[in-house]
C-alpha positions in Angstrom: 67.8 132.7 103.3 68.5 129.5 101.5 69.0 131.3 98.1 71.5 133.7 99.8 73.5 130.7 101.1 73.4 129.1 97.6 74.7 132.2 96.0 77.4 132.6 98.6 78.4 129.0 98.1 78.6 129.4 94.4 80.7 132.5 94.6 83.0 130.9 97.2 83.6 127.9 94.9 84.1 130.1 91.8 86.7 132.1 93.7 88.4 128.9 94.9 88.6 127.5 91.4 89.9 130.8 90.1 92.7 130.8 92.7 93.6 127.2 91.9 93.7 128.0 88.2 96.0 130.9 88.9 98.3 129.0 91.3 98.6 126.0 89.0 98.8 128.1 85.8 95.8 126.3 84.2 94.1 127.9 81.3 90.7 126.2 81.1 88.0 125.0 83.4 88.0 121.6 81.7 91.7 121.1 82.5 91.0 122.0 86.2 88.1 119.5 86.3 90.3 116.8 84.8 93.1 117.5 87.4 90.6 117.4 90.3 89.3 114.0 88.9 92.8 112.7 88.8 93.4 113.7 92.4 90.2 112.1 93.4 90.9 108.8 91.6 94.5 108.7 92.9 93.4 109.4 96.5 90.7 106.7 96.4 93.0 104.2 94.9 95.8 104.8 97.3 93.4 104.6 100.3 92.0 101.3 99.0 95.4 99.7 98.6 97.0 101.0 101.8 95.6 98.4 104.1 96.3 95.4 102.0 99.8 96.7 101.2 100.6 97.0 104.9 99.2 93.5 105.5 101.3 92.2 102.7 104.5 93.9 103.8 104.2 93.3 107.6 101.8 90.3 107.8 98.8 90.0 109.9 100.6 91.1 113.1 98.8 93.0 115.9 100.1 96.5 116.1 99.2 99.8 117.6 96.7 101.7 115.5 98.9 104.9 115.5 101.9 102.8 114.4 99.9 101.3 111.6 98.7 104.7 110.5 102.3 106.0 110.4 103.4 102.9 108.5 100.6 103.4 106.0 101.7 107.0 105.4 105.4 106.1 104.9 104.5 103.2 102.5 101.8 104.9 100.6 103.6 108.2 99.9 105.8 106.8 97.1 102.9 104.7 95.8 100.7 107.8 95.7 103.3 109.7 93.7 103.6 106.9 91.1 99.8 106.6 90.9 99.5 110.3 90.4 101.9 110.2 87.5 100.1 107.1 86.1 96.6 108.6 86.3 98.0 111.9 85.0 99.3 110.1 82.0 96.0 108.3 81.4 94.1 111.6 81.5 96.7 113.4 79.4 97.9 115.7 82.2 101.3 114.1 82.7 103.3 117.4 82.5 101.2 119.0 85.2 101.5 116.1 87.5 105.2 115.6 86.8 105.8 119.2 88.0 103.6 118.6 91.0 105.4 115.4 92.0 108.8 117.1 91.5 107.8 120.0 93.8 106.5 117.5 96.4 109.7 115.5 96.4 111.8 118.6 96.6 109.9 119.5 99.7 111.1 116.2 101.3 114.7 116.8 100.2 114.5 114.4 97.3 115.0 117.1 94.6 118.3 115.6 93.7 116.4 112.9 91.8 115.6 115.4 89.1 117.8 117.6 87.0 116.3 121.0 86.1 
C-alpha cells in the first residue's frame, strides 16, 4: 500500500510541476527549481521581517491581533515585491519575476506604473 501511495505522490508532483512549467512558460526543470527556491527565500525573508517592521513603524503599542495581521499584509506586500525582484536578480531570474510582479500589481490596479 505504501508503494502505491509513493507512486501516486510522485505522479501528482510531476503533473503539478509540468502544469507550472506550462503556465509560466519555463523550459527546464532547473529553472523551475530556481524559481521555487526564490519564492521560498522571499517568503521566509518577508515573514521574518514583517514583525520587526510593524514594530518599527507603529512602535510597541498594544493592538488587536487581527488589526496587526492586516497591517502586516499591507506593509509587507510592497516589500515582498521588491524582495522578489532582488532575489530574482541574485538567482538570474529577473525577467521572470519582473513579469510576475507586473502581473501582480496590475491585479491591484497599479498597472499604470509600467508601460507595455
